[in-house]
N, C-alpha and C positions, 0 to 999 in steps of 0.2 A: 412039147414046146408050148410056151405061154406068151401071148401077146397082151400088152398092157397099154391102155390109152387114158391119159389124164385129161381132165377138163375142169373148168371153173375158175381159172386164174383171171386176173384183171388188174385194173388200176383203181385203188381205193384210197381214202384218207385215213390217217391215223385214228384209231378207235373204232373203225368199221370192222365188218366181218366178211369172210369169204368161206365158201364151202367147196372144197376140192373133191372131185370124184375120180376114181380109178376103176375102169371096167376091164375085166380079164376075159380072154377067150382062149380056146385051145384045149388044154388039159383041165382036169378037175380042180376048180378054184379052191375048194374047201381043204385040200391037202397042203396048201402053202401058207406060210407066215407072210404077212404083208407089212412093208415098211415104207416110210416117207423120209426122203432126204431132200436137202436143198443146197444150192450153190449160188453164192453171190459173186459178182464180178471181182476178180482178183483174189478170191478166197477158195479154200478147199471145200469139197462137198462134205456136208455135215449131217449127222443124224438128227431127225426131228421127232419121229414117233414110229411105233410099230405095234402090231396086234398079232397075237398068236393065232394059229390056224383054227383053234377052237373058239376064239373070240373071248376067252375067259381072262386073258392077261394082256395088259397094255403097258406101253413104255413111252416115256417122254423125255426129251432133253430138258435140262433145267431151265433153259431160256424160254421154253414155251409152256412149261407145266402150269396148269391153272388157267391157261388161255385157249389151248388147243385140245380137241377131243377126237380120237380116232375110233372108228367103228366099222363093222363089216356086215354085209348082208349076203350070205352065201347063196341064197336062192336067186339073187340078182347078179351074182359074180362081181360084186362091187365093194370097194372099200372107200370110206369117206373120211376126210380130214376137215373137221369144223374148226375154223380159225376165228377167234374172237379177240377183241381189243388189240387189233393189229398195230404194230409199230413200224417205223421206217426201217428198223434193223431186220425186220422180217422179209424185206425185199430180196427176192432170189428166184431162181428157177427151181420149181419143186418137182421132184421125181418120185413116182411110186415104184416099188420093187416087190418081186415075189421070190421066196426062197424056202428051202426045206432042210438046210444043214443044221441039224440039231446040236452038233458039237461046236457050233460057233454062235456067239451071242447075236441076237437080233439087232443090237445097236451098231454092229459092224457091217460095212458094205459087203464084205466077203461072204456074209450069210446068204446073199441073194444071187440068183442066176439070171433073172429076167428083170428088165428095166423098161419103163415107159420113155416117151420122147421128152417129157417135161412140160410144165405149164408155167408161164411167167406170172409172178405176183409182185406188184409194185405198190408200195405204201408211201404216200406222200405226207409230209408234215403240214 
């Protein structure tokens, strides 16, 4: 079992930055791929970013590419989503997830077995 806790959300203005962190406990963190998803009111949960268990491969939704950066520190059991140049469209609850289903792409929610509670990100104009 893996427990995930997100932190770092808040209220910011357009153009500002936020740094979201997800800390894992339970099983060995380095064996899992880590993903970030978000859900805005009235919309479906969507893929944001993901990082392979090795840390060598990263993936980003087109909407955040060039603005967001995902990284991980296995020694600290932590994955970070650095969000720059935030836009009002980025407003959502952000969730981190852990998974190891190699036969499913990391951009799909079904890749992941464990989810955090989410952290609210609100970007005002």
